[in-house]
C-alpha positions as CSV (number, residue, x, y, z in Angstrom):
1,M,0.0,0.0,0.0
2,P,1.5,3.4,-0.9
3,T,2.3,5.8,1.8
4,H,1.0,9.4,2.0
5,S,4.5,10.5,0.7
6,A,3.9,8.3,-2.4
7,V,0.6,10.2,-3.1
8,Y,2.3,13.6,-2.6
9,T,5.1,12.5,-5.0
10,C,2.5,11.6,-7.6
11,V,0.7,14.9,-7.1
12,G,3.9,16.6,-7.8
13,S,4.3,14.6,-11.0
14,V,0.8,15.6,-12.1
15,S,2.0,19.1,-12.6
16,S,5.0,17.9,-14.5
17,G,2.7,16.4,-17.1
18,K,3.1,12.6,-16.5
19,T,0.2,10.9,-18.3
20,Q,0.0,7.9,-15.9
21,S,-1.2,10.1,-13.0
22,S,-4.8,9.3,-13.6
23,L,-4.1,5.6,-13.7
24,Y,-2.1,5.8,-10.4
25,F,-4.9,7.5,-8.5
26,A,-7.5,5.2,-10.0
27,S,-5.4,2.1,-9.0
28,L,-4.8,3.2,-5.3
29,P,-7.9,1.4,-3.9
30,L,-7.0,-1.7,-5.9
31,N,-3.4,-1.9,-4.8
32,G,-2.6,-5.3,-3.3
33,L,-5.6,-7.0,-4.8
34,D,-5.1,-9.7,-7.4
35,I,-7.3,-8.4,-10.2
36,D,-7.1,-9.6,-13.8
37,S,-7.4,-6.6,-16.1
38,G,-8.2,-8.9,-19.0
39,A,-7.7,-7.4,-22.5
40,F,-8.1,-3.8,-21.3
41,D,-4.8,-2.0,-21.9
42,L,-4.3,0.2,-18.9
43,S,-1.8,2.4,-20.8
44,D,-4.7,3.8,-22.8
45,W,-6.4,5.0,-19.7
46,D,-5.7,8.7,-20.2
47,Q,-7.0,8.4,-23.8
48,H,-10.3,7.1,-22.4
49,L,-10.5,10.0,-20.0
50,S,-9.7,12.5,-22.7
51,C,-13.2,12.3,-24.1
52,F,-14.5,13.9,-20.9
53,H,-14.3,17.6,-21.2
54,L,-15.2,20.4,-18.9
55,P,-18.2,22.4,-20.0
56,P,-17.4,25.5,-22.0
57,P,-17.7,29.0,-20.5
58,A,-20.9,30.9,-20.5
59,A,-21.6,33.0,-23.6
60,K,-20.4,36.6,-23.3
61,T,-23.8,37.9,-24.2
62,A,-25.4,35.8,-21.5
63,V,-23.0,37.1,-18.9
64,Q,-23.4,40.7,-20.0
65,T,-27.2,40.5,-19.8
66,L,-27.2,39.0,-16.2
67,P,-29.4,41.4,-14.2
68,V,-27.7,43.8,-11.8
69,V,-29.9,44.0,-8.8
70,V,-29.8,46.2,-5.6
71,I,-29.7,44.4,-2.3
72,S,-32.9,45.0,-0.4
73,P,-33.1,45.5,3.4
74,E,-34.5,41.9,3.6
75,Q,-31.5,40.5,1.7
76,A,-28.9,42.5,3.7
77,G,-26.9,40.2,5.8
78,L,-27.1,37.3,3.3
79,K,-23.7,36.0,2.3
80,C,-22.2,35.8,-1.2
81,P,-21.8,32.1,-1.8
82,V,-18.3,32.6,-3.2
83,C,-16.5,35.0,-0.8
84,L,-18.9,34.5,2.1
85,L,-19.0,38.3,2.8
86,D,-22.3,39.8,3.8
87,F,-24.3,41.7,1.2
88,E,-24.9,45.2,2.4
89,E,-28.1,47.1,1.9
90,Q,-28.2,49.0,-1.5
91,E,-25.2,47.1,-2.8
92,T,-25.4,46.1,-6.5
93,V,-24.8,42.5,-7.3
94,R,-25.3,40.1,-10.3
95,E,-28.3,37.8,-10.2
96,M,-28.1,34.4,-11.8
97,P,-31.1,33.0,-13.6
98,G,-32.0,30.9,-10.5
99,K,-32.3,34.2,-8.6
100,H,-29.1,33.7,-6.6
101,P,-27.1,36.9,-6.0
102,F,-23.3,37.1,-6.3
103,H,-20.8,39.9,-6.1
104,S,-19.7,40.7,-9.7
105,G,-16.1,40.1,-8.8
106,C,-17.0,36.6,-7.6
107,I,-19.3,35.3,-10.3
108,L,-17.8,36.8,-13.4
109,P,-14.4,35.0,-13.2
110,W,-16.3,31.7,-12.6
111,L,-18.5,32.3,-15.7
112,R,-15.3,32.8,-17.8
113,K,-14.6,29.1,-17.0
114,A,-18.0,27.5,-16.6
115,N,-21.6,28.0,-17.7
116,S,-23.6,27.1,-14.6
117,C,-24.7,28.6,-11.3
118,L,-22.5,27.6,-8.4
119,L,-25.6,26.9,-6.2
120,C,-28.3,25.3,-8.4
121,R,-26.2,24.3,-11.5
122,L,-28.7,26.0,-13.8
123,W,-27.0,26.2,-17.2
124,L,-26.4,29.4,-19.0
125,P,-26.1,29.5,-22.8
126,T,-22.6,29.0,-24.4
127,D,-21.0,29.9,-27.7
128,N,-20.3,26.2,-28.3
129,P,-22.8,24.7,-30.8
130,E,-21.9,21.1,-29.9
131,Y,-22.4,21.7,-26.2
132,E,-25.7,23.4,-26.9
133,E,-26.8,20.3,-28.8
134,F,-25.7,18.1,-25.9
135,K,-27.8,20.2,-23.5
136,K,-30.9,19.8,-25.8
137,D,-30.3,16.0,-26.0
138,N,-29.9,15.9,-22.2
139,D,-33.2,17.8,-21.7
140,K,-35.0,15.4,-24.0
141,R,-33.6,12.4,-22.1
142,K,-34.7,13.9,-18.8
143,Q,-38.2,14.5,-20.2
144,R,-38.4,10.9,-21.4
145,E,-37.3,9.6,-17.9
146,H,-39.9,11.8,-16.3
147,R,-42.6,10.5,-18.6
148,L,-41.6,6.9,-18.0
149,E,-41.7,7.5,-14.2
150,Y,-45.1,9.1,-14.5
151,L,-46.3,6.2,-16.5
152,H,-44.9,3.7,-14.0
153,V,-46.5,5.4,-11.1
154,A,-49.8,5.7,-13.0
155,M,-49.8,2.0,-13.7
156,Y,-49.1,0.8,-10.2
157,T,-51.3,3.2,-8.2
């Protein structure tokens, strides 16, 4: 079983670009077990992982059109989910589509890297047509699952 120092050594090698880092971390729980990997070539592990990409950033137009709202007396004292500082009365903040307020300096850097709300994961539009197609397909799949669940419940109640 590798020691903690072995894990730290591997973490250091991740930043140096070694491709086997994913395989090393994935194999830690299996270390010491006699498991036959069969015909699966473990050297291709990083190639299998390369098909998983992070979502693209939010579209610039979507970010620019996020509403700027003024914190009401009722909202004063709530905390920004990113920096955890209290919102002050009459402070202007950005409001995400799920009605979650954020300081502009907190949410805008996030939206340059991702396309979802930090709290509810509601997706914003992107400038990536392939990803937008993926979102449409995902929504259709969720609708089908919901309809099947409804049908199942209706049949057995």
